[in-house]
Structure formats: structure tokens, C-alpha cells
DRENFI-736281 format. One line per field, with one value per residue: x negated, y, z of N, C-alpha, C, O in turn. Coordinates in Angstrom, 3 decimals, decimal comma. Each point is the difference from the previous one (the first is absolute). Layout:
n_X	[X:...]
n_Y	[Y:...]
n_Z	[Z:...]
ca_X	[X:...]
ca_Y	[Y:...]
ca_Z	[Z:...]
c_X	[X:...]
c_Y	[Y:...]
c_Z	[Z:...]
o_X	[X:...]
o_Y	[Y:...]
o_Z	[Z:...]
***
This chain:
n_X	[16,699:2,857:-0,583:1,149:-1,144:-1,309:2,127:0,997:-2,033:1,426:-1,877:-0,085:1,917:-1,946:0,015:-0,168:-0,379:-1,606:1,885:0,205:-1,265:-2,161:1,747:-0,667:2,459:-2,093:1,925:-0,468:0,908:1,123:-1,635:-0,034:-1,764:1,190:1,324:-1,262:1,500:-0,562:-0,275:0,940:-1,251:1,057:-1,372:2,099:-0,132:-1,455:0,740:1,526:-1,583:-1,185:1,956:1,450:-1,436:-0,234:1,433:-1,287:-0,507:0,593:-1,594:-0,118:-0,307:-0,622:-1,002:0,790:0,012:1,098:-0,550:1,477:0,170:-0,271:-2,092:-0,692:-0,162:0,198:-2,236:0,042:-0,209:-2,165:0,572:-0,460:-0,725:0,194:-1,106:-0,269:-1,166:0,375:1,405:-2,094:-0,815:-0,076:-2,127:-0,780:0,871:-0,646:-2,442:0,414:-0,015:-1,284:-2,115:-0,192:-0,411:-1,241:-0,798:0,833:-2,345:-0,594:-0,243:-2,508:2,514:-0,127:0,584:-1,092:0,011:-0,238:-1,412:1,184:1,263:-1,184:-1,552:2,178:0,706:-2,378:0,649:1,857:1,706:0,715:-1,715:0,560:0,753:-0,728:2,078:0,457:0,340:-0,791:-1,281:-1,774:0,864:0,598:-1,800:0,874:0,997:1,101:-0,159:1,573:-0,315:2,747:0,589:0,420:-2,493:0,412:-1,177:-0,287:-1,626:-0,412:1,266:-0,855:-0,433:1,229:0,585:-1,820:-0,193:1,703:-0,966:-1,300:0,110:0,728:-1,461:-0,531:-1,073:-2,022:-2,397:-0,915:-0,789:-2,062:-1,806:-0,047:-2,146:2,120]
n_Y	[-38,926:1,173:-2,212:-1,125:-0,851:-1,795:-1,067:-0,694:-1,310:-2,003:0,405:-2,263:-0,530:-0,560:0,655:-1,983:-0,076:-0,231:-0,770:1,645:0,571:-0,933:-0,981:1,406:-0,765:-1,579:1,052:-1,703:1,928:-1,557:-0,294:-2,098:0,602:-1,510:2,263:1,238:-1,158:2,396:-2,092:2,338:-0,542:1,580:-0,281:-1,232:-1,767:-0,740:-1,083:-1,477:-1,509:-1,353:-0,587:-1,165:-0,572:-0,618:-1,336:-1,837:-0,964:-1,962:1,667:0,119:-2,038:1,125:-2,178:0,984:-1,964:-0,532:-0,598:1,460:-1,177:-1,892:-0,512:0,739:-2,280:-2,598:0,389:-0,282:-2,115:-0,643:0,366:-1,789:0,300:-2,075:0,560:-1,306:0,385:-2,350:-0,261:-0,565:1,807:-1,129:-0,549:-0,876:-2,858:-1,904:-0,426:-1,244:-2,468:-1,339:0,001:-1,673:-2,406:-0,172:-2,194:-0,382:0,048:1,999:1,799:-0,917:-0,053:-2,085:-0,411:-1,508:-0,164:2,048:-1,960:0,338:-1,669:-1,706:-0,379:-1,145:-2,195:-0,394:-0,166:-2,198:1,935:-0,483:-1,589:0,206:-2,040:-0,966:-1,241:0,640:1,204:1,617:-2,141:-0,200:-0,464:-2,334:-0,561:-0,019:-1,107:1,612:-0,193:-0,851:0,634:0,718:2,260:-0,974:-0,118:2,206:-0,342:1,446:-0,788:0,140:-2,164:-1,861:0,162:-1,057:-2,041:-0,974:0,312:-1,065:-2,054:-0,438:0,278:-2,080:-0,733:-1,623:1,159:1,154:-0,873:-0,605:1,656:1,322:-0,748:1,411:0,966:1,191]
n_Z	[-48,233:0,651:-0,826:1,765:1,733:0,092:0,795:1,533:-0,090:0,381:-1,275:0,871:-1,325:0,542:-1,933:0,461:-2,197:-1,967:-0,081:-1,528:-2,018:-0,010:-0,431:-1,341:0,355:-0,808:-0,328:-1,109:-0,715:-1,670:-1,331:-0,824:1,416:0,602:0,633:1,287:1,475:0,556:0,639:0,674:1,489:-0,735:2,387:-1,607:0,999:-2,155:-1,983:0,780:-0,060:-1,365:0,400:0,936:-1,729:-1,752:0,473:0,642:-1,598:-1,416:-0,073:-2,023:0,798:-1,396:0,582:-2,082:1,020:1,399:-2,569:1,066:-2,042:0,393:-0,289:-2,545:-0,675:0,030:-0,107:-2,067:-0,414:0,332:-2,354:-1,088:1,844:0,788:-1,944:1,777:-1,997:-0,017:2,337:-1,073:-1,644:1,818:1,091:-1,856:0,381:1,036:-0,480:-1,986:0,498:1,132:-2,015:-0,523:0,964:-1,252:-0,268:2,078:1,125:1,299:-1,362:0,744:-0,666:1,110:-2,566:1,605:-1,867:-1,186:-1,233:-2,244:0,819:-0,405:-1,040:-0,849:-0,781:-0,990:-2,231:0,480:-0,321:-2,119:1,108:-2,703:0,829:-2,489:-0,166:-1,748:1,876:-1,811:-0,034:-1,994:-1,993:-0,533:-0,865:-2,108:-1,056:-1,287:-2,660:0,613:-2,495:-0,095:-0,904:-1,687:-0,839:-0,751:2,162:-1,110:-1,241:-2,484:-0,157:-0,486:-2,063:-1,590:-1,021:-0,771:-2,217:-1,569:-0,009:-1,558:-2,369:-0,237:-1,102:1,654:1,819:0,040:-0,081:1,668:1,253:0,073:1,076:1,944:0,136:0,605]
ca_X	[1,563:0,447:0,812:1,059:-0,689:-0,849:0,932:0,386:-0,742:-0,052:0,688:-0,409:-0,162:-0,614:-0,062:-0,352:0,554:0,369:-0,043:0,287:1,270:0,377:-0,691:-0,984:-0,146:0,279:0,454:-0,460:0,852:0,098:0,416:0,415:-1,284:-0,837:-1,201:0,275:-0,117:-0,306:1,372:-0,144:1,354:0,281:1,533:0,592:-0,292:-1,148:0,028:0,659:-0,883:-1,120:0,507:0,317:-1,582:0,191:0,809:-0,810:-1,392:-0,830:-0,423:0,107:-0,475:-0,461:-0,900:-0,273:-0,916:0,387:0,924:1,336:1,026:0,647:-0,360:0,469:1,954:0,076:-0,483:0,531:1,375:-0,070:-0,399:-1,521:-0,852:-1,627:-0,031:-1,300:0,218:-1,184:-0,640:-0,387:-0,705:1,628:-0,625:-0,241:1,233:0,622:-0,396:0,596:1,548:-0,048:-0,118:1,191:1,392:-0,475:-0,140:-1,206:-0,002:1,339:1,436:0,213:-0,159:-0,544:0,761:-0,813:-0,073:-1,441:-0,851:-0,371:1,028:-0,384:-0,718:0,752:0,113:-1,252:0,334:0,652:0,684:0,682:-0,402:0,933:-0,309:0,812:0,174:-1,195:-1,560:-1,558:-0,060:-0,486:1,170:1,295:-1,020:-0,627:1,385:0,672:1,387:0,010:1,301:0,410:0,310:-0,804:0,521:1,342:1,324:0,433:-1,144:0,055:1,756:-0,129:-0,686:0,459:0,810:-0,721:-0,431:0,975:0,100:-1,053:0,609:1,126:1,107:0,938:1,911:0,782:0,218:1,073:1,288:0,700:0,562:0,858:-0,646:-0,606]
ca_Y	[1,060:-1,451:-0,322:1,070:1,317:-0,091:0,095:1,132:1,084:-0,057:0,831:0,043:-2,015:-0,628:-1,424:-0,884:-0,693:-1,332:-0,644:0,845:0,476:-1,467:-1,617:0,048:-0,987:0,582:-0,740:0,730:-0,455:0,145:1,557:-0,043:0,444:-1,023:-0,042:-0,100:0,930:-0,183:0,961:-1,094:0,005:0,634:-0,053:1,307:0,359:1,001:1,439:1,189:-0,062:1,298:1,049:0,633:0,871:1,327:0,500:0,541:0,920:-0,702:-0,241:-1,412:-0,530:-1,573:0,329:-1,875:-0,655:-0,783:1,004:-0,815:1,218:-0,375:0,836:0,858:0,170:-0,101:1,018:0,898:-0,615:-0,191:1,222:0,160:1,509:-0,177:-0,851:-0,072:-1,210:-0,609:0,688:-0,693:0,568:0,831:0,955:1,845:0,447:0,135:1,130:0,778:0,259:0,683:1,149:0,209:-0,081:0,695:-0,824:-0,312:-1,123:-0,953:-0,349:-0,881:-1,228:-0,751:-1,274:-0,570:-1,212:-0,551:0,797:1,172:0,959:-0,160:1,181:1,131:-0,195:0,683:1,699:0,638:-0,143:-1,134:-0,939:-1,086:-1,158:-1,018:-0,859:-0,819:0,278:-1,034:0,349:1,539:1,056:0,293:-0,190:1,162:0,771:0,676:-0,836:-1,337:-0,134:-0,774:-0,167:-0,021:0,860:-0,272:-0,360:1,015:0,795:1,353:0,268:-0,236:1,532:1,730:-0,063:-0,080:1,336:0,663:-0,077:0,690:1,699:0,558:0,394:-1,107:0,034:0,780:-0,637:-0,972:1,066:0,344:-1,657:-0,598:-1,283:0,141]
ca_Z	[-0,320:-0,601:-1,305:-0,021:0,047:-1,325:-0,756:0,527:-0,404:-1,514:-0,830:-1,359:-0,163:-0,923:-0,057:-1,298:-0,905:-0,308:1,518:0,815:-0,332:-0,798:0,719:-0,825:-1,361:-1,207:-1,214:-1,276:-0,760:-1,202:-0,378:-0,881:-0,932:-0,007:1,434:0,789:1,047:1,418:0,553:1,673:0,667:1,357:0,645:0,130:1,303:0,455:-0,685:0,482:1,558:0,159:-0,745:0,892:0,701:-0,587:0,920:1,276:-0,415:0,731:-1,245:-0,802:-0,831:-0,379:0,149:-0,591:-0,650:-1,407:-0,493:-0,275:-0,347:1,256:1,189:0,313:0,134:1,669:1,142:-0,320:0,629:1,093:0,263:0,726:-0,209:-0,495:-1,239:-0,949:-0,798:-0,363:0,597:0,924:0,887:0,204:0,455:-1,119:-0,516:1,055:0,416:-0,962:0,431:1,425:0,225:-0,929:1,037:1,212:1,085:0,666:-0,428:1,091:-0,303:-1,246:-0,037:-1,178:-0,168:-0,539:0,100:-0,690:0,552:-0,634:0,917:1,263:-0,352:-0,130:1,467:1,058:-0,341:0,651:1,589:0,352:-0,950:0,519:-0,455:0,418:0,451:-1,006:-0,375:0,372:1,226:0,566:-0,250:1,088:1,195:0,097:0,048:1,514:0,296:-1,120:0,302:0,411:-1,404:-1,283:-1,696:-1,163:0,268:1,094:1,384:0,421:-0,190:1,457:0,543:0,041:1,222:1,286:0,050:0,405:1,612:0,617:-0,443:0,119:-1,278:-0,527:0,571:-1,002:-1,225:0,770:-0,061:-1,624:-0,768:1,024:-0,087:1,241]
c_X	[0,181:0,466:1,285:-0,535:-0,741:1,079:0,292:-0,441:-0,197:0,341:-0,697:-0,418:-0,525:-0,082:-0,887:0,988:0,000:-0,248:0,692:2,108:0,707:-0,784:-1,069:0,104:0,301:0,550:-0,724:1,551:-0,439:0,333:0,764:-0,455:-1,122:-1,236:0,954:0,517:-0,007:1,472:-0,044:1,740:0,221:1,511:0,474:0,248:-0,776:0,350:1,041:-0,334:-0,759:0,926:0,690:-1,149:0,224:1,067:-0,077:-0,994:-1,014:-0,741:-0,618:-1,046:-1,165:-1,799:-0,501:-1,589:0,796:0,896:0,949:1,129:1,531:-0,141:0,302:1,336:0,016:-0,023:1,173:1,650:-0,192:-0,578:-1,215:-0,615:-1,589:-0,088:-1,419:-0,198:-1,830:-1,496:-0,321:-0,558:1,168:-0,269:0,256:1,223:0,702:-0,151:0,565:1,423:-0,159:0,149:1,424:1,316:-0,431:0,305:-0,960:0,278:0,921:1,136:0,464:-0,284:-0,506:0,365:-0,970:-0,221:-1,843:-1,067:-0,383:0,782:-0,851:-0,739:0,918:0,268:-0,184:0,380:1,016:0,541:0,526:0,077:0,788:-0,493:1,910:-0,259:-0,699:-0,989:-1,047:0,054:-0,763:0,607:0,570:-0,924:-0,596:1,548:0,472:1,362:-0,064:1,999:0,162:0,248:-1,090:0,319:0,557:1,172:0,388:-0,985:0,297:0,972:-0,406:-1,300:0,623:0,999:-0,593:-0,510:1,086:0,581:-0,892:0,379:1,206:1,053:0,388:1,345:0,913:0,596:0,968:1,437:0,250:0,909:0,814:0,066:-0,287:1,301]
c_Y	[-1,822:0,610:1,286:1,473:0,643:-0,004:1,456:1,608:0,032:0,900:-0,378:-1,535:-0,027:-2,036:-0,391:-0,667:-1,572:-0,728:0,771:0,426:-1,202:-0,941:0,139:-0,674:1,368:-0,318:0,577:-0,799:0,615:1,762:0,428:0,162:-0,783:-0,433:-0,275:1,249:-0,959:0,463:-1,140:0,211:1,003:-0,150:1,108:0,834:0,670:1,120:0,753:0,524:1,308:1,128:0,036:0,398:0,804:0,918:0,665:1,204:-0,768:-0,611:-1,723:-0,022:-1,143:0,298:-1,712:-0,020:-0,082:1,126:-0,818:1,038:-0,406:0,664:1,320:0,497:0,147:1,284:1,074:-0,254:0,392:1,855:0,568:1,073:-0,604:-1,475:-0,230:-1,799:0,212:0,637:-1,271:0,460:1,114:1,088:1,275:0,531:0,496:1,917:1,148:0,458:0,503:1,426:0,703:0,594:0,930:-0,341:-0,341:-1,837:-0,917:0,304:-0,901:-1,411:-0,951:-0,927:-0,993:-1,367:-1,096:0,736:1,251:1,161:0,146:1,425:1,399:-0,147:0,769:1,312:0,642:-0,326:-1,388:-0,664:-0,969:-1,173:-0,154:-1,140:-0,635:0,583:-1,084:0,052:1,164:0,953:0,108:0,262:2,008:0,893:0,044:-0,762:-1,093:-0,398:-1,531:-1,027:-0,360:1,027:-0,464:-0,701:1,115:0,456:1,462:0,903:-0,071:0,967:1,262:-0,189:0,487:1,600:0,845:-0,259:0,788:0,902:0,302:-0,102:-0,984:-0,149:1,007:-0,801:-1,034:0,721:-0,209:-1,089:-0,599:-1,405:-0,444:-0,856]
c_Z	[-0,792:-1,137:-0,136:-0,120:-1,371:-1,042:0,278:-0,876:-1,916:-0,599:-1,415:-0,101:-1,222:0,180:-1,008:-0,328:0,476:1,403:1,192:-0,392:-0,813:0,412:-0,562:-1,132:-1,347:-1,012:-0,972:-1,079:-1,154:-0,058:-0,983:-1,629:-0,013:1,295:1,204:0,720:1,334:0,889:1,781:0,573:1,183:0,184:0,556:1,560:0,566:-0,392:0,417:1,379:-0,808:-0,948:1,748:0,817:-0,855:0,151:0,831:-0,087:0,190:-1,461:0,139:-1,100:-0,441:-0,504:-0,464:-0,930:-1,797:-0,660:-0,754:-0,393:0,982:1,240:0,073:-0,505:1,530:0,070:-0,337:0,273:1,653:0,762:0,500:-0,119:-0,643:-0,277:-0,372:0,063:-0,441:0,751:1,232:1,333:0,673:0,809:-0,239:-0,436:1,445:0,347:-0,602:0,232:1,174:-0,298:-0,973:0,917:1,234:1,454:0,376:-0,172:1,077:-0,740:-1,665:0,605:-1,481:0,613:-0,975:-0,042:-0,192:0,905:-0,089:0,929:1,333:-0,011:0,117:1,861:1,261:0,047:0,138:0,999:0,101:-1,141:0,350:-0,741:-0,475:0,340:-0,975:-0,209:0,924:1,671:0,529:0,267:1,447:1,334:-0,226:0,638:1,408:0,224:-0,872:0,063:-0,006:-1,398:-0,715:-0,724:-0,152:0,525:1,299:0,835:-0,287:0,614:1,857:0,769:-0,137:1,408:1,175:0,043:0,317:1,254:0,960:0,308:1,052:-0,919:-0,565:0,592:-1,392:-1,265:0,333:-0,210:-1,606:-0,780:0,619:0,525:1,826:0,650]
o_X	[-0,759:0,429:-0,063:0,323:0,356:-0,448:-0,440:0,685:-0,615:1,147:-0,226:-1,029:0,799:-0,025:-0,318:0,733:0,625:-1,092:0,159:1,014:1,195:-1,167:-0,424:-0,972:0,795:-0,738:-0,098:0,058:-0,714:0,860:0,365:0,579:-1,084:-0,822:0,990:-0,456:0,205:0,569:-0,354:1,037:-0,536:0,998:-0,451:0,152:0,120:-0,148:-0,227:0,623:0,287:-0,741:-0,742:0,164:0,313:-0,337:0,502:-0,041:-0,858:0,475:-0,119:-0,241:-0,018:-0,236:-0,466:-0,464:-0,427:0,633:-0,265:0,360:0,701:0,933:0,444:0,543:-0,070:1,117:0,444:0,701:1,007:-0,376:-0,208:0,096:-0,674:0,464:-0,458:0,438:-0,680:-1,037:0,800:0,093:0,429:0,869:0,446:0,280:0,570:0,920:0,070:0,531:0,632:0,833:0,432:0,595:0,610:0,492:-0,962:0,964:0,541:0,838:0,980:-1,025:-0,128:-0,030:0,081:-0,100:-0,360:0,099:-0,689:-0,310:0,286:0,673:-0,516:-0,204:0,792:-0,121:-0,057:-0,379:-0,107:0,701:0,173:-0,711:0,919:-1,188:-0,697:-0,680:-0,015:0,546:0,344:-0,105:-0,027:0,621:-0,578:-0,182:-0,285:0,585:-0,982:0,695:-0,872:-0,147:-0,921:1,104:0,219:1,014:0,293:0,357:0,334:-0,108:0,306:-0,167:-0,300:0,086:0,613:-0,109:-0,186:0,704:0,337:0,166:0,102:1,153:0,480:0,976:1,138:1,149:0,927:0,895:0,906:1,025:0,494:0,876:-0,980:0,046]
o_Y	[-0,873:1,146:0,923:0,874:1,060:0,539:0,882:0,999:0,791:0,364:0,810:-0,391:0,290:-0,765:0,938:-0,328:-0,488:0,147:-0,467:-0,117:-0,037:0,120:-1,004:-0,041:0,933:-0,837:1,219:-1,230:0,994:0,638:1,174:-0,196:0,485:-0,901:-0,713:1,088:-1,193:1,091:-1,156:0,316:-0,489:0,039:0,869:1,221:0,610:1,023:1,197:0,910:1,143:0,778:0,941:0,432:0,964:1,167:1,113:0,903:0,453:-1,014:-0,565:0,931:-1,031:1,117:-0,908:0,878:0,270:0,758:-0,942:0,914:1,006:0,503:0,429:1,100:1,065:0,509:0,580:0,965:0,485:0,344:1,012:0,405:0,816:-0,844:0,534:-0,741:1,020:0,320:-0,210:-0,500:0,934:0,870:0,881:1,155:1,090:0,763:1,067:1,106:1,055:0,699:1,149:1,077:0,324:0,855:-0,019:-0,600:-1,095:-0,842:0,042:-0,497:0,615:-0,301:0,269:-0,480:-1,096:0,958:0,506:1,190:0,947:0,805:1,045:0,840:0,434:0,669:1,226:-0,952:-0,444:0,304:-0,524:0,447:0,305:-0,123:-0,786:-0,260:-0,859:0,899:0,605:0,662:0,974:0,406:0,594:0,909:-0,640:-0,224:0,054:-0,352:-0,868:-1,218:0,432:0,544:-1,196:-0,166:-0,532:0,607:0,661:1,189:0,901:0,201:0,994:0,816:0,656:0,488:0,884:0,845:0,478:0,387:1,116:0,351:0,188:-0,539:-0,203:0,040:-0,093:-0,518:-0,597:-0,004:-0,994:-0,856:-0,646:-0,228]
o_Z	[-0,420:-0,138:-0,811:-0,804:-0,515:-1,012:-0,737:-0,222:-0,715:0,258:-0,899:0,551:-0,891:0,963:-0,731:0,933:0,941:0,548:1,128:0,687:-0,293:0,372:0,573:-0,755:-0,120:-0,519:0,134:0,001:0,125:0,607:-0,066:-1,069:-0,325:0,172:-0,163:-0,353:0,227:-0,022:0,233:-0,583:0,995:-0,719:0,746:-0,026:1,062:0,667:-0,180:0,546:0,355:-0,601:0,283:1,141:0,699:-0,201:0,155:0,837:0,757:-0,511:1,087:-0,769:0,672:-0,463:0,688:-0,728:-1,123:0,736:-0,748:0,742:0,106:0,624:1,065:0,092:0,614:0,093:0,991:0,306:0,517:1,120:0,669:-1,158:-0,627:0,766:-1,010:0,880:-0,120:-0,580:0,912:1,121:-0,677:-0,072:0,736:-0,321:0,049:0,298:0,610:-0,104:0,057:0,578:0,093:-0,041:1,018:0,737:-0,769:-0,474:-0,155:0,323:-0,743:0,465:-1,058:1,193:-1,198:1,129:0,430:0,766:0,885:-0,052:0,733:0,644:0,397:0,877:0,836:1,026:-0,093:0,682:1,143:-0,965:1,100:-0,899:0,759:0,301:0,642:-0,993:0,882:0,640:1,015:1,032:0,753:0,983:0,909:0,810:1,012:1,060:-0,740:0,953:0,030:-0,108:0,693:-0,032:0,193:-0,677:1,071:1,009:0,983:0,300:0,781:1,203:0,662:0,918:0,842:1,125:0,836:0,552:1,083:1,157:0,509:0,250:-1,118:-0,520:-0,424:-0,439:-0,806:-0,667:-0,582:-0,681:-0,532:0,123:0,371:1,209]
***
């Protein structure tokens, strides 16, 4: 099956956070109370693209090993259906989301960058590695993005999915971009 055929079936796009939605950099900044708060940078074009999926009935979500308030806020901004943090063991979470979303394995795409994502790759219809992923992750993927995590990789995937499902031209027309 081709990548485009796999993308045409996607009803749920899941992803890791650090290294996928971000470039993997974590900033610890003073919190004003003598401690530190962690923050991270997200790509704005990834964010609007995730909302486009929502408009078209395609659910999105994250499964991350780290717990971060910044991730929670970003997920809400992007209209994500699923936000799971603090889970290095991702398979039980994947199964829980699959049952809730009522989708088959073939209808799930997952974007990852590190070794903890490979086990998920083996259980979804479309496994995507970002360009800055570890070599073993790229090898296990059906598709590797041209963009790196935090630099438009998610947007690239969303455009591919929308195009494969015949929805991209409608979006271009909506924004008078053709």
C-alpha cells in the first residue's frame, strides 16, 4: 500500500510532542516564586493545520512521555481530542484512544521521532518520522517528513492527509490560495 493510500484512510492523527510538535528544546525559565517553569516553542503553521483536521472530522491527539502545562495549553489551542502526558509506555494509551475514537488500526497515523515511538509505528496504518528523528525511527516509518519537528513537520503531514482525502483543494479555495 502506498503512503497516499494509507493517508486516505486516516481518521485519527496522533503524535509525540517533544521533537515532533517542537524542536525538542526545553526552556526552564524563572517562575517568579524562586523556582523554574518549563516551556517550549510550537510552530504556528502546525497549529492551524491541526485545526483544519478538526474541521474535517479527523481527530488529533498527543501521547507524550513528559508532563508539561505548555503541551496542555497547545493541545487545547489546536482542538485536539486526546492529550496524554507522562506515558513512556504508549501502547496502552494507543489502545485506549483507539477504543474511544472507534477507529481501526488502518485509520490511525502517528508522528514520532524517538525510540519510544517505534512500538506505536508497528501498530498503526501510517507511521511517520520527522526529519530530525533517530535513524532507527526513520527506518521503521512508512514516511519521513522533509521538515524537522517544530519546524512544520506536522503541517506537512496534515497537508498530505488532506490531499490524499481530496480535501486540500477545498481548503485552498476557502482561502482563495489557488
